[in-house]
N, C-alpha and C positions, 0 to 999 in steps of 0.2 A: 136304264137308268140310274136306278137306285141301287143296283150293283155297281156300276162303275162309278158314282159318288161313296160309297162303301169301301170302296177299294180304294178310291185317292186319299179319303181319310185314312184307311189304314197305312199307305207307303208313304202319309207326309208324318204321321205318327212314328212310323219307322227310321226316319232319317232324323225323326226329331230326336228319340234315345241314342242314334247313333251318335250326332253332334248337332247339339243346339244351336251351338253359335252359327255354323256353317249355315243349316237351314236357315235360320232367320236371318243372316246375309242374303240368300237368295231370294227371300221373301220382300227383304230392302230393296235389291235389287229389281224386282218385277213391280213393285209402286215406283221406282226409281223412271224404269223402261214407261211406264203406263204419263209420267209426267214429262218426260223427251218425247214420246209422242205427241202429247198435246201441245208442245215447245215447237215439232214439225211442221202444226196447223197455223198458228197462229204466230210463229217468227220466220219471218220472208229473207231472216238474213243467211250468205252464204260462205263458206271458208274454202277456198281453193275450188271451189264450183261446186263444193257440195253443200246442201243443207246444216246450218251448224251444231244440230241437236242430231244428226245422223248418228255421228261415232258414237255420242254419248249414248244411244237407244241400242246400236249394235254393241258397244261392250257391256250393259248392262244386263242385257240379255243374255251373250257369251258369258257372263260372271256368275249371273242365274245358273244356266247349263251346268258350268264347272264344280260349284259351290254345292250342287244337288248331286252332283256323278260323285263327288270327291265323299261326300256325307255316305252315300249308298256304300262305297267301296267302303271305307271304315266299319262296316258291318261283319268285313269279312275276315277283319284283321282284330279281331277282338282282345287276343290278349297282348297285342302292342300297346299297352296303354301311353306311353310315354311318346311313340310315333304321334299317336294320336294327339295327342292335346298340342304337341310341338305344331308339328304339321297344319293343324286345325286353327290353332290362336295366329299362326302366321300367315296361312293364307286369307282368316277376315281382313287382318289389319294392311296386308298390301291390296286387296281389294279393294278394300275402302277405300286407301289413298290413291289408287289408281283411278278409280272411278270420280274419284272427288275432283283430281287434278284436270282430268276430263271435263265436266261437266264445268268446272270452274275456267278453264279456257276457252269453251264454247261460248259460257256468259260473257266473256271479254271478248269476244268475236275473232280469237285467232287458236292458234292450230297449238294440241299440246305436245306433239309427237317430235321430235328434232328441233325441235325452237330454241335456238340458241342468240335469237334477234338482244335481248340486253340482259342483264344480271338476275329479275327474275324469272322470266321465264325459262331462262338455262336453267338455274337452280331446281324448278319445279319438273325439268324435265330430268334433269341428271335423280332425284329424290324417286320418278316414277319407275325408271330403268331400273336403279336399285334396288326397287322393292319388290320388281317383277323377277329381278335375278335372283336373289336369295330364295325368293317364296318357290323359283322352281326348281334349284337344287336342292331345297329343304323337300321335294317330292318323291325324290332318289331313294329319299327313308322310307317310302311307302311303296314303292317298287319292289326295294329289298324284304319288306316283310312278305310282301305279295308273293314274292317268288320261295319264301322258306314258310308260308304258308299251305297247308296240302286242302285241296279243295276236293269234296265229293265229284262234284262235276267237272272233269277234266278238261272239256271244252270250253267250260265258261272262265275256269282258272287260268288256262292258257292265254284267252282273251283278256282278261282283266291286267295279266302280267304283261303280255305284248303290246296292249292297249297303252299303257302307263308308261313303258319304254317310249313309243314312239312317240308320243306325247312330250315327253322330257325333251328326245330331241327336234320334234317340230318344232318346241317352246324355245328354244335355244339355238335354234336358224333364224328367229327373230333379232337376233344380236347381227349379223349380216347387214340388215336395214340401218344398224348405226353408226356403218364405216362413212366418212364421207365421201363425195363422191369427186373427181378429179375436179371438176371446177368450181366445187362449195372450197376446197382445200385452196386453192388461186385465190379466192375472195377473202379466205380467213386473212392467206398473207399479205394481203391490201389491205386486212382489217374491217372488210364490208359483207364477210357471211353471218347470214341470218338464220340457215340451217345447217344441221350436222349432223349428214344419214337421210335416207330415202327408202321410200319402200318400189320406185319405179326404176327399171335397168334401160338405160338408152333413152331416158327424157325425163323432164322436172316433174315431180310428184304434181299433181291436178287437171290431167289432162282425161280426152276423154273416156270413163270408165264404164261398168257392165251395172245394172240395174240394183238398186239393195249394198253389192259388197263394193259396188267404187271400184272392182279390178281393172285395169287398166286394159283399154281396147286393142291397144295399137303398137303395146311396149312389153316388156317383162314387167314380173311383178313379185314379188317376195312373198307379198302376204298371201299368197295360192297355197303355196307350201307349207307356210306358216299353222295356215287355219287348216289342211286336211292333216297335218300330223298331228295339228290340237283333239282333234274330234275325233282321233282313233279312242280314244277315251271312252266313247260312246258306243261308236260305230260297230267297233268287235264286237264287247259285250252282247251288244241288241244284236248281234249276227250268229253267236254262239245262244241266246236267249232261245231266236227263231229257230234255229236248231234241232230243240228240242218239243216241236211238235210235227218234225218229220219222224219218218219210219227209219230214220237211218240207225243204224248202231252206234252207242256208246262211241267205238273205237275210230268209226267214218266219221262222226263230229269231232270230235279232238282232232284228226289226223286234216279236215276241213277248215275248222278254223287257224291249226297251225299254218297253212295252203293260206288261207285268206290273208294272214297276216303278213304272212312273206309277198303277199300280191300287195297289200296295203302300205308294207314300206317301201317295196322299190318306184311304185308310185309318187309316194310323197318325193324320193330322192330323184324320180324325174321330173317332176314340175321346182322342184328347185334349179336343178339342171335346168331346164328349159327358160325358169327365169333368168336365171344369170346371161344366159345367150344373148337376154333380147327379145323376147317371143312372146308375144299375148298366151293366154291361156289357147284362144281360139284365134286361126288364121295364122299360127307356124310354118316355117318353110317344111320342104320336101325331111330333112333330117328329122327334125321335130315328129312328124308325122310314121315316119320309121320307124322310128324309137317307142312311141304309142303302139304301133299296130304288134310290135316285140312284145311288147308288154303285156299288150289281151290275149297272147298265143301264149309265152309264157305263163299266165295265170289261168288258162285252160287247160294247159298240161300238168302243170302242179292240181287243179281239183280232179282233173281224171286220175291221177297216179294216188291219190289220197284213196279212191272208193277203189280203184283196184287192188291195189296193196289192202287196204280195209278187207273188202271182200274177201280176197285169198287167206287171209290170214284165217277169218271166219271159218271158212271150208275147212283147212287144217285146224282148226280145234275139234270142229265135228268130230271130223275123220280120227282125231286121236283120243274121244271119246265115245268112239261107237263101237258095237261089241266084238264084229267083227277087227277092230285093229287091237284090241285088248287079248 
C-alpha cells in the first residue's frame, strides 16, 4: 500500500512538472466530478430521459483522463517547448469552457449539445463547438512532434503516435453529429427547430440507452465511434506498456503494437459505419455481424503474422551471427 501511494505521488509530481496547467485542470475536473455525483443523488431532474447531472459527470471524468494523458505525453516531447505551451494552454481553456457550458446548461435543466432553441442556447453551443474544434486541430502539432521524436521503446513510440492520430480522427468524427437531420431541416424551414444535430441515427435523441453511457439500444449512435476513437490515446500506450511485462522480443512487441493499432483503427471505422446505418451496438443485422467477425479474423491474422515474422527475423539474426555462418 505504501509503495502504491509513493508511486502515485511520484507520477503526479512528474505530470505536474510536464505541464502544471493540464494536471491542475485534471484535479479540478475530479473535484467537479464529485460535485456532479452529489447532484446525481440529490437532484431528481432529467433531460431527454437521462439524469440532468450525468452528462457533466461523464465529461468531467473524460476531461480529467484526457488532460492527464496529454501531460504524460508531453514528457516524451521535451524539446518541443512551443508546441507544449500552445496545445497545453489551449486545451485548458477549451476544456474549462466546455465543462462550464455543459454544467451551466444542466443547471438550467436543458441540453448543451445541438441546442439552438433560442439565441443564448445557440451561442453557447457555437462557442463550445468552436473551442473543441480548435483544440482538436491544435493536437495535430503534438502528433507531428511525436512522429519526429525518437523513442528508445519503439513499441511505445508507435503506440503514442498512432494512438494520438486515431484520437484526432475520433474527435473529428464528432462533427458528423452536428449535421441537422432531415426532420430538423424541415422544422428549420418552418422556423420551429430547437435542435441542429443529433447523435442518434434513425430516431430522435433521448430514447432507451445503455447504462451510464446512454448509447442507444435500438438505433445507431455516433457517440460510440467517437468515444472509442478518443480513447485510443490511452488504450494503445497501455497495451504497449503491458507488453513490457512479457518475454516477447523488442521487435515482436513493436509489430504487435502496430497490428493492434491497425485493428483499433478498423474497429473505429466499423463502429462509425454501423452507426451511420442506424444499427445499435448490440443487436445489429447479419451484415453488421459479418463485418465484426471479419474484423476479429483480420485482427487474429495480423497478430499471428506479426509474431511469426518477428520469430523468423530473430532466427535469421541468430544464424547470421553464428560461427558457422562466418
